ChimeraX commands (.cxc) that place a marker at each C-alpha (Angstrom):
marker #1 position 18.19,40.70,53.89 radius 0.5
marker #1 position 16.60,42.26,50.35 radius 0.5
marker #1 position 17.97,45.44,50.07 radius 0.5
marker #1 position 15.46,48.49,48.67 radius 0.5
marker #1 position 16.31,48.42,45.27 radius 0.5
marker #1 position 15.12,44.62,45.11 radius 0.5
marker #1 position 11.59,43.26,45.09 radius 0.5
marker #1 position 11.18,39.86,46.23 radius 0.5
marker #1 position 7.53,37.70,45.02 radius 0.5
marker #1 position 6.42,35.00,47.15 radius 0.5
marker #1 position 5.64,32.90,44.17 radius 0.5
marker #1 position 4.19,29.40,44.94 radius 0.5
marker #1 position 6.22,26.38,45.39 radius 0.5
marker #1 position 6.70,24.45,41.96 radius 0.5
marker #1 position 6.92,20.39,42.73 radius 0.5
marker #1 position 10.98,20.50,42.12 radius 0.5
marker #1 position 11.07,22.62,45.27 radius 0.5
marker #1 position 7.83,20.68,47.02 radius 0.5
marker #1 position 9.73,17.42,46.65 radius 0.5
marker #1 position 13.36,19.21,47.88 radius 0.5
marker #1 position 10.88,20.68,51.32 radius 0.5
marker #1 position 9.23,17.48,51.78 radius 0.5
marker #1 position 12.83,15.65,51.50 radius 0.5
marker #1 position 14.65,17.71,53.71 radius 0.5
marker #1 position 11.88,17.40,56.60 radius 0.5
marker #1 position 11.63,14.26,56.38 radius 0.5
marker #1 position 15.75,13.72,56.44 radius 0.5
marker #1 position 15.62,16.08,59.49 radius 0.5
marker #1 position 12.89,13.53,61.19 radius 0.5
marker #1 position 14.64,10.32,60.25 radius 0.5
marker #1 position 18.14,11.97,62.02 radius 0.5
marker #1 position 16.77,12.41,64.93 radius 0.5
marker #1 position 15.29,8.78,65.45 radius 0.5
marker #1 position 17.36,5.97,66.98 radius 0.5
marker #1 position 16.52,3.84,63.69 radius 0.5
marker #1 position 18.19,5.50,61.60 radius 0.5
marker #1 position 21.59,5.85,63.33 radius 0.5
marker #1 position 24.75,4.09,62.91 radius 0.5
marker #1 position 24.62,1.30,65.70 radius 0.5
marker #1 position 21.51,-0.92,64.40 radius 0.5
marker #1 position 22.03,-3.57,62.04 radius 0.5
marker #1 position 19.06,-4.66,59.93 radius 0.5
marker #1 position 19.77,-8.18,58.14 radius 0.5
marker #1 position 16.50,-8.03,56.61 radius 0.5
marker #1 position 14.05,-5.11,55.85 radius 0.5
marker #1 position 11.17,-3.96,54.14 radius 0.5
marker #1 position 9.94,0.09,54.29 radius 0.5
marker #1 position 7.07,1.73,53.07 radius 0.5
marker #1 position 6.74,5.54,52.99 radius 0.5
marker #1 position 3.76,7.29,52.44 radius 0.5
marker #1 position 3.13,11.31,51.33 radius 0.5
marker #1 position 0.11,12.96,51.70 radius 0.5
marker #1 position 0.13,16.39,50.32 radius 0.5
marker #1 position -2.77,18.97,51.34 radius 0.5
marker #1 position -2.43,21.86,48.87 radius 0.5
marker #1 position -4.50,24.71,47.74 radius 0.5
marker #1 position -4.80,23.78,43.95 radius 0.5
marker #1 position -8.47,23.41,43.17 radius 0.5
marker #1 position -7.90,21.06,40.29 radius 0.5
marker #1 position -5.93,18.14,42.31 radius 0.5
marker #1 position -7.56,16.17,44.77 radius 0.5
marker #1 position -5.35,15.24,48.09 radius 0.5
marker #1 position -2.72,13.19,46.83 radius 0.5
marker #1 position -1.34,10.11,48.71 radius 0.5
marker #1 position 1.92,8.75,46.75 radius 0.5
marker #1 position 3.13,5.44,48.30 radius 0.5
marker #1 position 6.22,4.07,47.77 radius 0.5
marker #1 position 7.40,0.24,48.81 radius 0.5
marker #1 position 10.94,-1.24,48.76 radius 0.5
marker #1 position 11.40,-5.26,48.70 radius 0.5
marker #1 position 8.77,-5.37,46.19 radius 0.5
marker #1 position 5.94,-4.22,48.18 radius 0.5
marker #1 position 5.80,-7.57,50.33 radius 0.5
marker #1 position 5.49,-5.92,53.98 radius 0.5
marker #1 position 5.44,-7.95,56.75 radius 0.5
marker #1 position 6.72,-11.30,54.89 radius 0.5
marker #1 position 9.78,-10.81,57.08 radius 0.5
marker #1 position 9.91,-13.42,59.93 radius 0.5
marker #1 position 10.01,-11.75,63.41 radius 0.5
marker #1 position 9.19,-8.09,61.90 radius 0.5
marker #1 position 8.99,-5.36,63.84 radius 0.5
marker #1 position 7.47,-2.21,62.65 radius 0.5
marker #1 position 8.57,1.28,63.18 radius 0.5
marker #1 position 6.39,4.10,62.33 radius 0.5
marker #1 position 6.62,7.59,62.09 radius 0.5
marker #1 position 4.42,10.63,60.81 radius 0.5
marker #1 position 5.54,13.87,59.62 radius 0.5
marker #1 position 3.53,16.88,59.33 radius 0.5
marker #1 position 4.61,19.96,58.28 radius 0.5
marker #1 position 2.32,23.26,59.13 radius 0.5
marker #1 position 1.20,25.12,56.55 radius 0.5
marker #1 position 4.11,27.58,55.48 radius 0.5
marker #1 position 5.08,30.45,53.31 radius 0.5
marker #1 position 6.50,29.17,49.77 radius 0.5
marker #1 position 9.89,31.96,50.29 radius 0.5
marker #1 position 10.03,30.99,54.34 radius 0.5
marker #1 position 10.36,27.22,52.69 radius 0.5
marker #1 position 13.22,27.67,50.39 radius 0.5
marker #1 position 14.90,30.14,52.75 radius 0.5
marker #1 position 15.10,27.05,55.20 radius 0.5
marker #1 position 16.16,24.17,53.01 radius 0.5
marker #1 position 18.48,26.12,51.51 radius 0.5
marker #1 position 16.96,27.27,47.90 radius 0.5
marker #1 position 17.50,30.09,46.40 radius 0.5
marker #1 position 14.87,32.77,45.78 radius 0.5
marker #1 position 14.03,34.76,42.65 radius 0.5
marker #1 position 14.53,38.31,43.12 radius 0.5
marker #1 position 14.09,41.68,40.62 radius 0.5
marker #1 position 16.50,44.11,40.74 radius 0.5
marker #1 position 16.35,48.13,39.31 radius 0.5
marker #1 position 19.65,48.47,38.08 radius 0.5
marker #1 position 21.32,51.39,36.47 radius 0.5
marker #1 position 24.26,51.25,34.24 radius 0.5
marker #1 position 25.48,53.83,31.73 radius 0.5
marker #1 position 22.62,56.17,32.70 radius 0.5
marker #1 position 19.72,53.43,31.46 radius 0.5
marker #1 position 17.67,51.19,34.03 radius 0.5
marker #1 position 16.95,48.09,33.14 radius 0.5
marker #1 position 15.07,45.23,35.63 radius 0.5
marker #1 position 17.36,42.20,36.51 radius 0.5
marker #1 position 15.73,38.80,38.01 radius 0.5
marker #1 position 18.22,36.59,39.63 radius 0.5
marker #1 position 18.20,34.05,42.25 radius 0.5
marker #1 position 19.60,34.62,45.52 radius 0.5
marker #1 position 20.66,32.17,47.97 radius 0.5
marker #1 position 20.05,33.79,51.79 radius 0.5
marker #1 position 21.61,32.46,54.74 radius 0.5
marker #1 position 18.94,30.25,57.23 radius 0.5
marker #1 position 19.54,33.39,59.76 radius 0.5
marker #1 position 18.00,36.21,57.92 radius 0.5
marker #1 position 14.74,33.97,57.85 radius 0.5
marker #1 position 11.90,33.89,60.38 radius 0.5
marker #1 position 12.50,30.36,61.75 radius 0.5
marker #1 position 10.45,27.72,59.87 radius 0.5
marker #1 position 7.36,26.24,61.56 radius 0.5
marker #1 position 8.54,23.02,63.83 radius 0.5
marker #1 position 7.31,19.53,61.96 radius 0.5
marker #1 position 5.24,17.54,64.02 radius 0.5
marker #1 position 6.86,13.94,64.05 radius 0.5
marker #1 position 4.88,11.15,66.06 radius 0.5
marker #1 position 5.48,7.66,66.83 radius 0.5
marker #1 position 2.89,5.41,65.17 radius 0.5
marker #1 position 4.29,2.16,65.27 radius 0.5
marker #1 position 1.56,0.53,66.88 radius 0.5
marker #1 position -1.59,1.80,64.54 radius 0.5
marker #1 position 0.98,0.43,61.68 radius 0.5
marker #1 position 1.70,-2.37,62.84 radius 0.5
marker #1 position -2.18,-2.87,63.61 radius 0.5
marker #1 position -2.92,-1.82,59.77 radius 0.5
marker #1 position -0.13,-4.56,58.54 radius 0.5
marker #1 position -1.27,-7.27,60.45 radius 0.5
marker #1 position 2.02,-7.37,62.17 radius 0.5
marker #1 position 2.13,-8.04,66.24 radius 0.5
marker #1 position 5.20,-5.47,67.32 radius 0.5
marker #1 position 6.64,-6.60,70.73 radius 0.5
marker link #1:1,2 radius 0.2
marker link #1:2,3 radius 0.2
marker link #1:3,4 radius 0.2
marker link #1:4,5 radius 0.2
marker link #1:5,6 radius 0.2
marker link #1:6,7 radius 0.2
marker link #1:7,8 radius 0.2
marker link #1:8,9 radius 0.2
marker link #1:9,10 radius 0.2
marker link #1:10,11 radius 0.2
marker link #1:11,12 radius 0.2
marker link #1:12,13 radius 0.2
marker link #1:13,14 radius 0.2
marker link #1:14,15 radius 0.2
marker link #1:15,16 radius 0.2
marker link #1:16,17 radius 0.2
marker link #1:17,18 radius 0.2
marker link #1:18,19 radius 0.2
marker link #1:19,20 radius 0.2
marker link #1:20,21 radius 0.2
marker link #1:21,22 radius 0.2
marker link #1:22,23 radius 0.2
marker link #1:23,24 radius 0.2
marker link #1:24,25 radius 0.2
marker link #1:25,26 radius 0.2
marker link #1:26,27 radius 0.2
marker link #1:27,28 radius 0.2
marker link #1:28,29 radius 0.2
marker link #1:29,30 radius 0.2
marker link #1:30,31 radius 0.2
marker link #1:31,32 radius 0.2
marker link #1:32,33 radius 0.2
marker link #1:33,34 radius 0.2
marker link #1:34,35 radius 0.2
marker link #1:35,36 radius 0.2
marker link #1:36,37 radius 0.2
marker link #1:37,38 radius 0.2
marker link #1:38,39 radius 0.2
marker link #1:39,40 radius 0.2
marker link #1:40,41 radius 0.2
marker link #1:41,42 radius 0.2
marker link #1:42,43 radius 0.2
marker link #1:43,44 radius 0.2
marker link #1:44,45 radius 0.2
marker link #1:45,46 radius 0.2
marker link #1:46,47 radius 0.2
marker link #1:47,48 radius 0.2
marker link #1:48,49 radius 0.2
marker link #1:49,50 radius 0.2
marker link #1:50,51 radius 0.2
marker link #1:51,52 radius 0.2
marker link #1:52,53 radius 0.2
marker link #1:53,54 radius 0.2
marker link #1:54,55 radius 0.2
marker link #1:55,56 radius 0.2
marker link #1:56,57 radius 0.2
marker link #1:57,58 radius 0.2
marker link #1:58,59 radius 0.2
marker link #1:59,60 radius 0.2
marker link #1:60,61 radius 0.2
marker link #1:61,62 radius 0.2
marker link #1:62,63 radius 0.2
marker link #1:63,64 radius 0.2
marker link #1:64,65 radius 0.2
marker link #1:65,66 radius 0.2
marker link #1:66,67 radius 0.2
marker link #1:67,68 radius 0.2
marker link #1:68,69 radius 0.2
marker link #1:69,70 radius 0.2
marker link #1:70,71 radius 0.2
marker link #1:71,72 radius 0.2
marker link #1:72,73 radius 0.2
marker link #1:73,74 radius 0.2
marker link #1:74,75 radius 0.2
marker link #1:75,76 radius 0.2
marker link #1:76,77 radius 0.2
marker link #1:77,78 radius 0.2
marker link #1:78,79 radius 0.2
marker link #1:79,80 radius 0.2
marker link #1:80,81 radius 0.2
marker link #1:81,82 radius 0.2
marker link #1:82,83 radius 0.2
marker link #1:83,84 radius 0.2
marker link #1:84,85 radius 0.2
marker link #1:85,86 radius 0.2
marker link #1:86,87 radius 0.2
marker link #1:87,88 radius 0.2
marker link #1:88,89 radius 0.2
marker link #1:89,90 radius 0.2
marker link #1:90,91 radius 0.2
marker link #1:91,92 radius 0.2
marker link #1:92,93 radius 0.2
marker link #1:93,94 radius 0.2
marker link #1:94,95 radius 0.2
marker link #1:95,96 radius 0.2
marker link #1:96,97 radius 0.2
marker link #1:97,98 radius 0.2
marker link #1:98,99 radius 0.2
marker link #1:99,100 radius 0.2
marker link #1:100,101 radius 0.2
marker link #1:101,102 radius 0.2
marker link #1:102,103 radius 0.2
marker link #1:103,104 radius 0.2
marker link #1:104,105 radius 0.2
marker link #1:105,106 radius 0.2
marker link #1:106,107 radius 0.2
marker link #1:107,108 radius 0.2
marker link #1:108,109 radius 0.2
marker link #1:109,110 radius 0.2
marker link #1:110,111 radius 0.2
marker link #1:111,112 radius 0.2
marker link #1:112,113 radius 0.2
marker link #1:113,114 radius 0.2
marker link #1:114,115 radius 0.2
marker link #1:115,116 radius 0.2
marker link #1:116,117 radius 0.2
marker link #1:117,118 radius 0.2
marker link #1:118,119 radius 0.2
marker link #1:119,120 radius 0.2
marker link #1:120,121 radius 0.2
marker link #1:121,122 radius 0.2
marker link #1:122,123 radius 0.2
marker link #1:123,124 radius 0.2
marker link #1:124,125 radius 0.2
marker link #1:125,126 radius 0.2
marker link #1:126,127 radius 0.2
marker link #1:127,128 radius 0.2
marker link #1:128,129 radius 0.2
marker link #1:129,130 radius 0.2
marker link #1:130,131 radius 0.2
marker link #1:131,132 radius 0.2
marker link #1:132,133 radius 0.2
marker link #1:133,134 radius 0.2
marker link #1:134,135 radius 0.2
marker link #1:135,136 radius 0.2
marker link #1:136,137 radius 0.2
marker link #1:137,138 radius 0.2
marker link #1:138,139 radius 0.2
marker link #1:139,140 radius 0.2
marker link #1:140,141 radius 0.2
marker link #1:141,142 radius 0.2
marker link #1:142,143 radius 0.2
marker link #1:143,144 radius 0.2
marker link #1:144,145 radius 0.2
marker link #1:145,146 radius 0.2
marker link #1:146,147 radius 0.2
marker link #1:147,148 radius 0.2
marker link #1:148,149 radius 0.2
marker link #1:149,150 radius 0.2
marker link #1:150,151 radius 0.2
marker link #1:151,152 radius 0.2
marker link #1:152,153 radius 0.2
marker link #1:153,154 radius 0.2
marker link #1:154,155 radius 0.2
view
């Protein structure tokens, strides 16, 4: 936890930090799904990942980033089964997000040495136990919707 001589600004997340938060939450959700356990095997696979970011930035519109594997030819694999997960992260404080995923926070300290005061900024990595709990993500199975969208009949 911060000391009385520390000032912690809750600065906005930058793009790299947002990417780390998104990747952390996606991995966390996939780690809980049976599809991504060691047991299942997949002789052929295609996948699509869609990330929609809602942000408070008057310059940028709602963003949709789509990444496709297998040359973007989803549904061309015979006997295809579609598994869809929708992962939603509620609004979160930038510093809560940083601590929750293990990123450092820039801390401003007043330091006295040789009778002189100066201000020092340095990254500090706080323990997740020092942080209020991160809001839980919502993970929904949207396999039926994704199957219909792709024109694949799920069995």
